[in-house]
MIVEXDO-962932 format. One line per field, with one value per residue (C-alpha): residue number from 0; residue in three letters; x, y, z. Coordinates in nm, 3 decimals. Layout:
% residues N
resi: c(NUM:...)
resn: c(ala:...)
x: c(X:...)
y: c(Y:...)
z: c(Z:...)
% end
This chain:
% residues 630
resi: c(0:1:2:3:4:5:6:7:8:9:10:11:12:13:14:15:16:17:18:19:20:21:22:23:24:25:26:27:28:29:30:31:32:33:34:35:36:37:38:39:40:41:42:43:44:45:46:47:48:49:50:51:52:53:54:55:56:57:58:59:60:61:62:63:64:65:66:67:68:69:70:71:72:73:74:75:76:77:78:79:80:81:82:83:84:85:86:87:88:89:90:91:92:93:94:95:96:97:98:99:100:101:102:103:104:105:106:107:108:109:110:111:112:113:114:115:116:117:118:119:120:121:122:123:124:125:126:127:128:129:130:131:132:133:134:135:136:137:138:139:140:141:142:143:144:145:146:147:148:149:150:151:152:153:154:155:156:157:158:159:160:161:162:163:164:165:166:167:168:169:170:171:172:173:174:175:176:177:178:179:180:181:182:183:184:185:186:187:188:189:190:191:192:193:194:195:196:197:198:199:200:201:202:203:204:205:206:207:208:209:210:211:212:213:214:215:216:217:218:219:220:221:222:223:224:225:226:227:228:229:230:231:232:233:234:235:236:237:238:239:240:241:242:243:244:245:246:247:248:249:250:251:252:253:254:255:256:257:258:259:260:261:262:263:264:265:266:267:268:269:270:271:272:273:274:275:276:277:278:279:280:281:282:283:284:285:286:287:288:289:290:291:292:293:294:295:296:297:298:299:300:301:302:303:304:305:306:307:308:309:310:311:312:313:314:315:316:317:318:319:320:321:322:323:324:325:326:327:328:329:330:331:332:333:334:335:336:337:338:339:340:341:342:343:344:345:346:347:348:349:350:351:352:353:354:355:356:357:358:359:360:361:362:363:364:365:366:367:368:369:370:371:372:373:374:375:376:377:378:379:380:381:382:383:384:385:386:387:388:389:390:391:392:393:394:395:396:397:398:399:400:401:402:403:404:405:406:407:408:409:410:411:412:413:414:415:416:417:418:419:420:421:422:423:424:425:426:427:428:429:430:431:432:433:434:435:436:437:438:439:440:441:442:443:444:445:446:447:448:449:450:451:452:453:454:455:456:457:458:459:460:461:462:463:464:465:466:467:468:469:470:471:472:473:474:475:476:477:478:479:480:481:482:483:484:485:486:487:488:489:490:491:492:493:494:495:496:497:498:499:500:501:502:503:504:505:506:507:508:509:510:511:512:513:514:515:516:517:518:519:520:521:522:523:524:525:526:527:528:529:530:531:532:533:534:535:536:537:538:539:540:541:542:543:544:545:546:547:548:549:550:551:552:553:554:555:556:557:558:559:560:561:562:563:564:565:566:567:568:569:570:571:572:573:574:575:576:577:578:579:580:581:582:583:584:585:586:587:588:589:590:591:592:593:594:595:596:597:598:599:600:601:602:603:604:605:606:607:608:609:610:611:612:613:614:615:616:617:618:619:620:621:622:623:624:625:626:627:628:629)
resn: c(met:pro:his:arg:arg:phe:thr:pro:pro:thr:trp:leu:ser:thr:arg:gln:tyr:leu:thr:phe:thr:gly:ala:val:phe:ala:val:leu:phe:val:gly:leu:his:ser:val:gln:ala:asp:thr:pro:ser:ile:asp:gly:glu:leu:lys:ala:trp:his:lys:val:thr:leu:thr:thr:asp:gly:pro:arg:ala:his:glu:thr:asp:ser:ser:pro:asn:pro:phe:thr:asp:tyr:arg:met:thr:val:asp:phe:gln:his:glu:ser:gly:ser:pro:his:tyr:arg:val:pro:gly:tyr:phe:ala:ala:asp:gly:asn:ala:ala:glu:thr:ser:ala:lys:ser:gly:asn:gln:trp:arg:ala:his:leu:ser:pro:asp:lys:pro:gly:lys:trp:thr:tyr:lys:ile:ser:phe:val:gln:gly:asp:leu:ala:ala:val:asp:asp:ser:ala:lys:ala:lys:pro:val:pro:pro:phe:asp:gly:val:ser:gly:ser:phe:glu:ile:ala:pro:ser:asp:lys:gly:gly:arg:asp:phe:arg:ser:lys:gly:arg:leu:ser:tyr:val:gly:lys:his:tyr:leu:gln:phe:ala:gly:ser:gly:glu:tyr:phe:leu:lys:ala:gly:pro:asp:ala:pro:glu:thr:phe:leu:ala:tyr:glu:asp:phe:asp:asp:thr:ile:ala:lys:lys:lys:asn:val:pro:leu:lys:thr:trp:lys:ala:his:val:lys:asp:trp:asn:ala:gly:asp:pro:thr:trp:lys:asn:gly:lys:gly:lys:gly:met:ile:gly:ala:val:asn:tyr:ile:ala:asn:lys:gly:cys:asn:val:val:ser:phe:leu:pro:tyr:asn:ala:gly:gly:asp:gly:asp:asn:val:trp:pro:phe:val:ala:arg:asp:asp:gln:leu:his:tyr:asp:cys:ser:lys:leu:asp:gln:trp:gln:ile:val:phe:asp:his:ala:gln:ser:lys:gly:val:tyr:leu:his:phe:lys:met:gln:glu:thr:glu:met:asp:asp:asn:val:pro:thr:ser:leu:asn:lys:gly:asp:leu:gly:pro:glu:arg:lys:leu:tyr:cys:arg:glu:leu:val:ala:arg:phe:gly:his:glu:leu:ala:leu:asn:trp:asn:leu:gly:glu:glu:asn:thr:gln:thr:pro:lys:gln:gln:arg:asp:met:ala:lys:tyr:ile:lys:asp:val:asp:pro:tyr:asp:his:his:ile:val:ile:his:thr:phe:pro:asn:gln:gln:asp:lys:val:tyr:ser:gln:leu:ile:gly:asp:gln:ser:val:leu:thr:gly:val:ser:leu:gln:asn:gly:trp:asn:gln:ala:his:gln:arg:thr:leu:his:trp:val:thr:glu:ser:asp:lys:ala:gly:arg:pro:trp:val:cys:ala:asn:asp:glu:gln:gly:pro:ala:ser:phe:gly:val:pro:ala:asp:pro:gly:tyr:glu:gly:lys:asp:gly:lys:ala:gly:glu:asn:gly:lys:gln:tyr:asp:leu:his:asp:ile:arg:lys:gln:thr:leu:trp:gly:thr:leu:met:ala:gly:gly:ala:gly:val:glu:tyr:tyr:phe:gly:tyr:gln:leu:pro:gln:asn:asp:leu:val:cys:glu:asp:phe:arg:ser:arg:asp:lys:ser:trp:asp:tyr:cys:arg:ile:ala:leu:asp:phe:phe:gln:gln:asn:asp:ile:pro:phe:trp:asp:met:lys:asn:met:asp:gln:arg:leu:glu:ser:asp:ser:gly:ser:lys:val:thr:tyr:cys:phe:ala:lys:pro:gly:thr:ile:tyr:leu:ala:tyr:leu:gly:ala:gly:gly:gln:ala:lys:leu:asp:leu:thr:lys:asp:asn:gln:ala:tyr:gln:val:ser:trp:phe:asn:pro:arg:thr:gly:gly:lys:leu:gln:pro:gly:ser:val:thr:glu:val:lys:gly:gly:thr:val:val:ser:leu:gly:asn:pro:pro:glu:asp:ala:ser:gln:asp:trp:leu:ala:val:leu:arg:arg)
x: c(-6.513:-6.729:-6.840:-6.704:-6.873:-6.653:-6.594:-6.438:-6.088:-6.075:-5.934:-6.254:-6.599:-6.878:-7.007:-6.660:-6.605:-6.934:-6.863:-6.513:-6.617:-6.912:-6.680:-6.442:-6.721:-6.857:-6.518:-6.485:-6.835:-6.772:-6.439:-6.593:-6.913:-6.846:-6.545:-6.515:-6.454:-6.151:-6.233:-6.244:-5.967:-6.059:-5.798:-5.732:-5.722:-6.007:-6.131:-6.447:-6.483:-6.181:-6.193:-6.237:-6.191:-6.341:-6.171:-6.282:-6.198:-6.460:-6.505:-6.191:-6.247:-6.086:-6.188:-6.299:-6.493:-6.844:-6.988:-7.020:-6.923:-6.772:-6.924:-7.280:-7.344:-7.226:-7.381:-7.176:-7.337:-7.219:-7.446:-7.251:-7.421:-7.314:-7.375:-7.639:-7.845:-7.781:-7.641:-7.692:-7.539:-7.598:-7.278:-7.225:-6.906:-6.690:-6.443:-6.088:-5.876:-5.578:-5.654:-5.344:-5.414:-5.296:-4.945:-4.956:-5.192:-5.361:-5.662:-5.766:-5.791:-6.036:-6.049:-6.376:-6.408:-6.636:-6.561:-6.717:-6.660:-6.804:-6.988:-6.891:-6.668:-6.771:-6.835:-6.950:-7.078:-7.084:-7.266:-7.189:-7.453:-7.298:-7.522:-7.483:-7.724:-7.755:-7.734:-7.777:-7.559:-7.794:-8.131:-8.253:-8.532:-8.290:-8.298:-7.991:-7.856:-7.623:-7.254:-7.121:-6.916:-6.894:-7.262:-7.363:-7.015:-7.029:-6.804:-6.725:-6.457:-6.395:-6.377:-6.188:-6.251:-6.096:-5.757:-5.744:-5.765:-5.730:-5.849:-5.872:-6.236:-6.189:-6.193:-6.531:-6.735:-6.949:-7.098:-7.473:-7.774:-7.982:-8.264:-8.076:-7.886:-7.557:-7.413:-7.326:-7.054:-7.219:-6.938:-6.845:-7.175:-6.992:-7.149:-6.952:-6.859:-6.648:-6.406:-6.161:-6.120:-6.392:-6.125:-5.978:-6.272:-6.002:-5.838:-5.819:-5.658:-5.324:-5.040:-4.956:-5.292:-5.305:-5.460:-5.528:-5.496:-5.568:-5.793:-5.742:-5.403:-5.499:-5.601:-5.298:-5.263:-5.142:-4.814:-4.905:-4.532:-4.579:-4.701:-4.443:-4.268:-4.582:-4.560:-4.419:-4.227:-4.478:-4.749:-4.891:-4.766:-4.813:-4.594:-4.254:-4.322:-4.597:-4.859:-4.644:-4.770:-5.139:-5.091:-4.891:-5.174:-5.416:-5.165:-5.135:-5.512:-5.524:-5.219:-5.383:-5.674:-5.917:-6.118:-6.260:-6.156:-6.388:-6.359:-6.530:-6.488:-6.619:-6.586:-6.559:-6.704:-6.680:-6.450:-6.156:-6.224:-5.951:-6.114:-6.321:-6.337:-6.370:-6.111:-6.161:-6.326:-6.625:-6.666:-6.914:-6.972:-6.614:-6.421:-6.048:-5.957:-5.605:-5.696:-5.984:-5.766:-5.520:-5.801:-5.898:-5.548:-5.583:-5.937:-5.844:-5.552:-5.775:-6.011:-5.722:-5.628:-5.981:-6.055:-6.414:-6.471:-6.708:-6.798:-6.938:-7.065:-7.096:-7.096:-7.340:-7.170:-7.225:-7.508:-7.771:-7.832:-7.468:-7.264:-7.071:-7.376:-7.489:-7.813:-7.879:-7.957:-8.197:-8.152:-8.041:-7.773:-7.480:-7.592:-7.687:-7.351:-7.164:-7.345:-7.301:-6.928:-6.863:-7.058:-6.896:-6.541:-6.566:-6.885:-6.693:-6.533:-6.678:-6.717:-6.845:-7.137:-7.274:-7.348:-7.575:-7.384:-7.222:-7.465:-7.697:-7.949:-8.126:-8.503:-8.660:-8.761:-8.410:-8.270:-8.517:-8.453:-8.076:-8.086:-8.322:-8.101:-7.793:-7.982:-8.098:-7.755:-7.551:-7.571:-7.425:-7.688:-7.443:-7.543:-7.690:-7.695:-7.735:-7.573:-7.720:-7.683:-7.755:-8.045:-8.192:-8.206:-8.566:-8.681:-8.470:-8.471:-8.840:-8.919:-8.689:-8.737:-8.917:-9.064:-9.035:-8.694:-8.451:-8.198:-8.055:-7.901:-7.786:-7.450:-7.496:-7.340:-7.388:-7.208:-6.944:-7.146:-7.476:-7.370:-7.544:-7.880:-7.902:-7.783:-8.035:-8.307:-8.261:-8.212:-8.544:-8.731:-8.620:-8.742:-9.080:-9.088:-9.039:-8.701:-8.411:-8.140:-7.766:-7.680:-7.321:-7.178:-6.959:-6.898:-6.861:-6.925:-6.840:-6.748:-6.436:-6.279:-6.425:-6.192:-5.875:-5.522:-5.337:-5.182:-4.832:-4.891:-4.732:-4.694:-5.069:-5.240:-5.493:-5.793:-6.068:-6.389:-6.572:-6.760:-6.538:-6.634:-6.333:-6.303:-6.030:-5.971:-6.097:-6.432:-6.444:-6.374:-6.650:-6.931:-6.864:-6.710:-6.874:-7.179:-7.245:-7.176:-7.393:-7.681:-7.688:-7.481:-7.276:-6.959:-6.781:-6.571:-6.374:-6.395:-6.094:-6.256:-6.101:-5.905:-5.694:-5.370:-5.415:-5.771:-6.047:-5.912:-5.534:-5.468:-5.184:-5.085:-5.324:-5.074:-5.212:-5.488:-5.275:-5.406:-5.768:-5.714:-5.588:-5.912:-6.106:-5.911:-5.967:-6.342:-6.358:-6.140:-6.364:-6.670:-6.485:-6.261:-6.536:-6.797:-7.043:-7.370:-7.418:-7.641:-7.907:-7.869:-8.069:-8.010:-8.156:-8.021:-8.332:-8.221:-7.888:-7.827:-7.483:-7.397:-7.162:-7.455:-7.289:-7.510:-7.246:-7.401:-7.512:-7.667:-7.671:-7.823:-7.979:-8.185:-8.137:-7.792:-7.574:-7.568:-7.304:-7.296:-7.069:-6.981:-6.823:-6.725:-6.660:-6.802:-7.065:-7.392:-7.715:-7.883:-8.255:-8.299:-8.647:-8.782:-8.487:-8.444:-8.118:-7.786:-7.493:-7.116:-6.980:-6.647:-6.497:-6.335:-6.096:-6.179:-5.856:-5.610:-5.806:-5.694:-5.876:-6.187:-6.109:-6.294:-6.429:-6.563:-6.881:-6.836:-7.192:-7.546:-7.886:-8.173:-8.528:-8.431:-8.215:-7.853:-7.534:-7.242:-6.985:-6.651:-6.432:-6.088:-5.901:-5.907:-6.270:-6.307:-6.218:-6.448:-6.518:-6.745:-6.917:-6.996:-7.273:-7.292:-7.463)
y: c(-2.467:-2.192:-1.908:-1.571:-1.246:-1.022:-0.671:-0.389:-0.267:-0.017:0.246:0.239:0.337:0.095:0.334:0.381:0.006:-0.063:0.208:0.071:-0.293:-0.198:-0.013:-0.308:-0.552:-0.311:-0.290:-0.669:-0.712:-0.470:-0.635:-0.979:-0.902:-0.599:-0.706:-0.476:-0.626:-0.500:-0.286:-0.504:-0.451:-0.328:-0.443:-0.444:-0.166:0.053:0.133:0.071:-0.288:-0.409:-0.679:-0.515:-0.755:-0.712:-0.933:-0.946:-1.137:-1.395:-1.724:-1.936:-2.259:-2.547:-2.664:-3.001:-2.877:-3.015:-2.861:-2.594:-2.645:-2.313:-2.362:-2.466:-2.331:-1.970:-1.727:-1.418:-1.170:-0.818:-0.543:-0.310:0.008:0.307:0.647:0.724:0.429:0.222:-0.031:-0.230:-0.578:-0.844:-1.047:-1.390:-1.423:-1.725:-1.878:-1.789:-1.978:-1.754:-1.509:-1.610:-1.975:-1.970:-1.916:-2.089:-2.382:-2.298:-2.507:-2.307:-1.948:-1.672:-1.478:-1.434:-1.260:-1.114:-0.962:-0.666:-0.553:-0.198:-0.053:0.311:0.556:0.725:0.636:0.282:0.160:-0.189:-0.367:-0.722:-0.974:-1.269:-1.540:-1.899:-2.190:-2.540:-2.512:-2.135:-2.079:-2.274:-2.215:-1.860:-1.995:-2.180:-2.084:-1.862:-1.612:-1.316:-1.372:-1.079:-0.869:-0.938:-0.905:-0.549:-0.410:-0.130:0.117:0.286:0.328:0.535:0.397:0.575:0.536:0.239:0.303:-0.012:-0.043:-0.285:-0.643:-0.609:-0.661:-0.403:-0.141:-0.263:-0.368:-0.666:-0.878:-0.885:-1.046:-0.761:-0.945:-0.993:-1.281:-1.130:-1.028:-0.662:-0.496:-0.272:-0.018:0.031:-0.080:-0.315:-0.647:-0.970:-1.251:-1.537:-1.788:-2.024:-2.375:-2.586:-2.842:-2.974:-3.015:-3.114:-2.770:-2.740:-3.084:-2.913:-3.047:-2.700:-2.668:-2.786:-3.125:-3.208:-3.576:-3.803:-4.103:-4.254:-4.360:-4.264:-3.912:-3.775:-3.430:-3.158:-2.971:-2.727:-2.749:-2.647:-2.305:-2.220:-2.016:-1.805:-1.687:-1.335:-1.158:-0.983:-1.244:-1.406:-1.728:-1.888:-2.073:-1.976:-1.985:-2.239:-2.181:-2.062:-2.330:-2.254:-1.877:-1.919:-2.119:-1.834:-1.587:-1.795:-1.796:-1.418:-1.358:-1.557:-1.313:-1.563:-1.483:-1.785:-2.092:-2.366:-2.610:-2.837:-2.725:-3.069:-3.401:-3.668:-3.984:-3.838:-3.895:-3.720:-3.778:-3.535:-3.200:-3.108:-2.800:-3.000:-3.100:-3.458:-3.613:-3.751:-3.476:-3.242:-3.014:-2.899:-2.682:-2.651:-2.289:-2.292:-2.473:-2.235:-1.931:-2.063:-2.109:-1.749:-1.629:-1.793:-1.664:-1.308:-1.317:-1.447:-1.153:-0.908:-1.071:-1.047:-1.419:-1.522:-1.803:-2.088:-2.274:-2.616:-2.698:-3.076:-3.346:-3.608:-3.900:-3.746:-3.493:-3.723:-4.063:-4.161:-4.140:-3.831:-3.638:-3.354:-3.455:-3.695:-3.402:-3.226:-2.879:-2.995:-2.867:-3.008:-2.854:-2.522:-2.500:-2.579:-2.300:-2.057:-2.123:-2.076:-1.751:-1.623:-1.695:-1.623:-1.425:-1.098:-1.194:-0.975:-1.212:-1.563:-1.799:-2.063:-2.376:-2.615:-2.906:-3.074:-3.313:-3.251:-3.523:-3.373:-3.348:-3.023:-2.943:-3.003:-2.785:-2.505:-2.521:-2.511:-2.223:-2.026:-2.079:-1.960:-1.650:-1.582:-1.622:-1.444:-1.069:-0.990:-1.183:-1.361:-1.547:-1.897:-2.170:-2.545:-2.804:-3.136:-3.413:-3.321:-3.565:-3.440:-3.068:-3.054:-3.248:-3.063:-2.705:-2.699:-2.737:-2.452:-2.192:-1.861:-1.803:-2.171:-2.106:-1.825:-1.951:-1.680:-1.906:-2.245:-2.413:-2.617:-2.950:-3.052:-3.210:-2.976:-2.935:-2.874:-2.569:-2.321:-2.496:-2.579:-2.240:-2.070:-2.303:-2.200:-1.833:-1.846:-2.057:-1.843:-1.532:-1.697:-1.778:-1.412:-1.447:-1.433:-1.679:-1.625:-1.932:-2.053:-2.359:-2.507:-2.865:-3.022:-3.383:-3.650:-3.703:-3.902:-3.624:-3.276:-3.012:-3.181:-3.065:-2.865:-3.052:-3.161:-3.154:-3.468:-3.592:-3.609:-3.494:-3.270:-3.469:-3.636:-3.815:-4.144:-4.361:-4.239:-3.874:-3.663:-3.300:-3.059:-2.716:-2.544:-2.719:-2.615:-2.254:-2.254:-2.450:-2.427:-2.082:-1.879:-2.103:-2.013:-1.642:-1.605:-1.779:-1.516:-1.726:-1.563:-1.754:-2.086:-2.303:-2.586:-2.941:-3.172:-3.518:-3.817:-3.994:-3.714:-3.558:-3.327:-3.442:-3.329:-3.511:-3.483:-3.167:-2.952:-2.775:-2.527:-2.486:-2.813:-2.598:-2.289:-2.225:-2.269:-1.997:-1.771:-1.823:-1.743:-1.422:-1.319:-1.359:-1.170:-0.892:-0.855:-0.775:-0.541:-0.355:-0.298:-0.190:-0.458:-0.410:-0.787:-0.743:-0.584:-0.826:-1.134:-1.439:-1.405:-1.706:-1.716:-1.393:-1.533:-1.772:-1.895:-2.025:-2.280:-2.485:-2.508:-2.527:-2.329:-2.002:-1.773:-1.427:-1.208:-0.864:-0.550:-0.440:-0.075:-0.076:-0.380:-0.730:-0.998:-1.280:-1.574:-1.796:-2.113:-2.235:-1.893:-1.820:-1.563:-1.502:-1.307:-1.121:-1.047:-0.676:-0.643:-0.512:-0.281:0.019:0.143:0.163:-0.033:-0.032:-0.385:-0.503:-0.838:-0.986:-1.280:-1.513:-1.708:-1.421:-1.132:-0.777:-0.486:-0.507:-0.540:-0.445:-0.711:-0.693:-0.516:-0.220:-0.086:-0.223:-0.057:-0.227:-0.288:-0.602:-0.915:-0.800:-0.977:-0.948:-1.017:-1.193:-1.174:-1.012:-1.343:-1.717:-1.730:-2.096:-2.023:-1.896:-1.521:-1.279:-1.009:-0.693:-0.463:-0.138:0.195)
z: c(-2.431:-2.278:-2.504:-2.416:-2.479:-2.692:-2.567:-2.766:-2.680:-2.399:-2.635:-2.848:-2.741:-2.831:-3.097:-3.249:-3.255:-3.433:-3.689:-3.754:-3.796:-4.015:-4.249:-4.268:-4.357:-4.616:-4.786:-4.786:-4.929:-5.212:-5.286:-5.306:-5.490:-5.710:-5.917:-6.214:-6.560:-6.748:-7.048:-7.360:-7.612:-7.960:-8.210:-8.583:-8.840:-8.721:-9.070:-9.267:-9.396:-9.197:-8.930:-8.591:-8.301:-7.956:-7.695:-7.334:-7.021:-6.941:-6.757:-6.758:-6.947:-7.133:-7.480:-7.346:-7.042:-7.019:-6.705:-6.824:-7.188:-7.309:-7.655:-7.570:-7.221:-7.255:-7.499:-7.568:-7.805:-7.886:-8.012:-8.240:-8.362:-8.568:-8.411:-8.675:-8.553:-8.863:-8.913:-8.596:-8.578:-8.314:-8.347:-8.188:-7.985:-7.915:-7.670:-7.781:-7.523:-7.435:-7.715:-7.914:-7.982:-8.344:-8.208:-7.870:-7.948:-7.619:-7.524:-7.219:-7.108:-7.026:-7.354:-7.543:-7.877:-8.144:-8.485:-8.663:-9.022:-8.993:-9.290:-9.249:-9.065:-8.745:-8.384:-8.309:-7.975:-7.832:-7.552:-7.443:-7.343:-7.157:-7.014:-6.891:-6.900:-7.037:-7.420:-7.394:-7.704:-7.930:-7.765:-7.708:-7.487:-7.256:-6.890:-6.869:-6.621:-6.672:-6.600:-6.398:-6.436:-6.811:-6.899:-6.981:-7.044:-7.301:-7.475:-7.805:-8.069:-8.383:-8.736:-9.017:-9.393:-9.571:-9.728:-9.941:-10.318:-10.605:-10.552:-10.173:-10.073:-9.798:-10.074:-10.197:-9.894:-9.814:-10.091:-10.052:-10.214:-10.357:-10.528:-10.856:-11.016:-10.900:-10.563:-10.513:-10.304:-10.046:-10.053:-10.417:-10.570:-10.810:-10.905:-10.874:-11.112:-10.984:-11.136:-10.970:-10.828:-10.673:-10.587:-10.376:-10.141:-9.887:-9.916:-9.535:-9.483:-9.429:-9.218:-9.083:-8.907:-8.547:-8.469:-8.835:-8.920:-9.215:-9.160:-9.507:-9.643:-9.998:-9.893:-9.705:-9.556:-9.788:-9.775:-10.055:-10.128:-10.492:-10.377:-10.113:-10.382:-10.418:-10.058:-10.028:-9.756:-9.533:-9.591:-9.277:-9.117:-8.777:-8.528:-8.663:-9.034:-9.080:-9.349:-9.638:-9.877:-9.828:-9.821:-10.141:-10.300:-10.226:-10.373:-10.689:-10.747:-10.696:-10.917:-11.198:-11.186:-11.033:-10.724:-10.536:-10.337:-10.215:-9.925:-9.673:-9.309:-9.203:-9.385:-9.113:-9.263:-9.614:-9.910:-9.748:-9.378:-9.276:-9.190:-8.883:-8.660:-8.338:-8.078:-8.198:-8.501:-8.310:-8.049:-8.212:-7.913:-7.844:-8.091:-8.158:-8.087:-8.230:-8.551:-8.617:-8.546:-8.804:-9.056:-8.987:-9.078:-9.421:-9.475:-9.376:-9.618:-9.897:-9.854:-9.873:-10.204:-10.343:-10.307:-10.223:-9.972:-10.062:-9.740:-9.835:-9.489:-9.527:-9.796:-9.908:-9.733:-9.389:-9.403:-9.245:-9.085:-9.024:-8.700:-8.811:-8.930:-8.709:-8.534:-8.825:-9.050:-8.812:-8.667:-8.323:-8.082:-8.282:-8.611:-8.452:-8.275:-8.596:-8.782:-8.495:-8.455:-8.828:-8.829:-8.510:-8.625:-8.998:-9.060:-9.057:-9.390:-9.662:-9.956:-9.891:-9.921:-9.687:-9.891:-9.698:-9.842:-10.138:-10.312:-10.021:-9.930:-9.629:-9.645:-9.765:-9.407:-9.280:-9.557:-9.488:-9.113:-9.151:-9.398:-9.174:-8.870:-9.059:-9.172:-8.817:-8.655:-8.926:-8.859:-9.200:-9.399:-9.630:-9.946:-9.874:-10.141:-10.181:-10.408:-10.517:-10.775:-11.139:-11.163:-10.834:-10.914:-11.029:-10.724:-10.467:-10.594:-10.682:-10.311:-10.207:-10.480:-10.428:-10.083:-9.987:-9.828:-9.748:-10.003:-10.225:-10.488:-10.606:-10.656:-10.973:-11.070:-11.431:-11.721:-11.859:-12.180:-11.997:-11.798:-12.026:-12.040:-11.670:-11.551:-11.779:-11.649:-11.284:-11.366:-11.549:-11.294:-11.000:-11.186:-11.230:-10.858:-10.768:-10.597:-10.847:-10.751:-10.788:-11.000:-11.036:-11.209:-10.936:-11.047:-11.388:-11.485:-11.550:-11.186:-11.266:-11.475:-11.430:-11.573:-11.705:-11.634:-11.899:-12.192:-12.094:-11.719:-11.574:-11.929:-11.995:-12.314:-12.141:-12.263:-12.065:-12.138:-12.148:-12.398:-12.677:-12.625:-12.533:-12.437:-12.325:-12.175:-12.492:-12.463:-12.096:-12.195:-12.455:-12.293:-11.919:-11.870:-12.145:-12.144:-11.781:-11.815:-12.125:-11.948:-11.675:-11.434:-11.160:-11.240:-11.227:-11.001:-11.161:-11.025:-11.086:-11.086:-10.910:-11.185:-11.331:-11.201:-10.902:-10.841:-10.609:-10.302:-10.332:-10.535:-10.401:-10.722:-10.881:-11.167:-11.304:-11.463:-11.526:-11.878:-11.771:-11.509:-11.787:-11.975:-11.657:-11.604:-11.964:-11.923:-11.592:-11.730:-12.034:-11.824:-11.590:-11.832:-12.087:-11.830:-11.937:-11.740:-11.698:-11.393:-11.616:-11.907:-12.006:-12.217:-12.567:-12.753:-12.971:-13.143:-13.265:-13.555:-13.658:-14.003:-13.843:-13.717:-13.375:-13.069:-12.883:-12.992:-12.713:-12.691:-12.379:-12.404:-12.271:-12.571:-12.656:-12.497:-12.568:-12.721:-12.673:-12.929:-12.847:-13.143:-13.011:-13.357:-13.508:-13.851:-13.933:-13.753:-13.780:-13.496:-13.489:-13.416:-13.565:-13.234:-13.174:-13.404:-13.253:-13.437:-13.288:-13.325:-13.383:-13.242:-13.150:-12.839:-12.845:-12.549:-12.605:-12.576:-12.430:-12.499:-12.656:-12.871:-13.242:-13.560:-13.795:-14.148:-14.027:-13.792:-13.763:-13.791:-13.787:-13.604:-13.719:-13.910:-13.893:-13.924:-14.025:-13.785:-14.055:-14.002:-13.691:-13.732:-13.788:-13.716:-13.821:-13.718:-13.356:-13.081:-13.079:-12.896:-13.099:-12.902:-13.026:-12.838:-12.893)
% end
């Protein structure tokens, strides 16, 4: 076909025609190449310490896409900054499917998200960085290019003061490591002591979460049926009423006056083999958006109830050199992505710790590398700890203490009657190393029993033990709970063993240890209600001598201000005040019933000598706490 030369219509001059067509092409070019991104939505209660959620349109993707993979090959980061210039947070973002996956179970969409928990009222600005490249999310040096029009989008929003009170962490602020043996709330300035369950480690193996399955017949998914009655009208649920059992379990812990829950977000190949954040058990590079959104509902609720979140990031059976381990223990793409996704989705929570792993067996280098990566990717600088076997503590912790790692504490596992000695050991050793660790007793041996259920629960007598040596909840109160606190420990979490009712793998009823939670509440209330300055106190057992001969005799003090003398077997005791000339009022606290301080047979002592504390108010053979205060 012969080519024809095009001529403009007779009703247009050549110059008019060229001007007209140029304008048309210009409009088309702008339309095709200058698409404007929609303004991101800013949602949530726009108040200090509350979760503020930025959601933006982004590349459309599916959870299982591999080219590009929405989890590894896009890196969304949001810079949030207060108008004063400080603080400034660089927050990792994440792929959120349709933006409502907890309700819809969506696996695809174009919604991308980041969370801020702002420190203070005022104007905050944001700027989004959005780039694409192979493994860009887990490698800052990866060759990546901006993704228009989403990269560079900016804006601002106003934050009001918090209106929360009581137990709600949003009334207190973020828990931070401040170079002491206790975490401190950034808002209120209060220091934190914890007490609550370490078990079940399979807490998140819940049938109401999307795509959650059990791989072992003897470790089924949980219904948390026993705690449905603890759910209250107005509490969150998802997908037409799912979640009441787990939300109720969190409520129960809070209502008992306890303040922590503990869980494994990943246990494929472990004892439970029923929890993972991925779309499939063995797909470690694609994450399940709806399941993780549902986890977030539970975690957000826990924080509103004053319940701290203990993330045990892996367990000993699968932390290295097995098919389900992430990069065989090394800091590779799988492990980096796992850390980044947890931080992006849950790092806004105010009170939590990242535990490198339960009974961790990675090498010191692997442990240091993982801890450093978490610290680098977490804009909020949360508490980082590690847990290991009792007989491995000296070997493992000695290579991480002080400036050898970025760890800020340890999660201790010891025999129930060794909590005091081992907690005191690591409090003391970390002081010597120049970086005080936050030391908590989070698991009690023997492994088969841990903390027994209450007497009468399921017809049991409430006793546990082996080799003819039995113990019960009273021994736990004396030597684990008070033993830890009087050593300078930051609190306890109770492990349930694997042979007793409601054990570490299958527990669904926290009421199995109802009386033990009462004893925990009594201890926490004592420190709070009596304004005990525990963060400035030190163990001084050597100053206290009991006439009972019991080894369960502990002293915790700030000389010149206050002394606490715990007598596990009651009786009378003497306190060495030869180097302290102050006069002190003496009163007594009942760790079994709580309540107000009571007078004993001696109400005042004068320092400069060894003083007798006299008799407690009653039941002199039971455990008592003497309080000496100026």
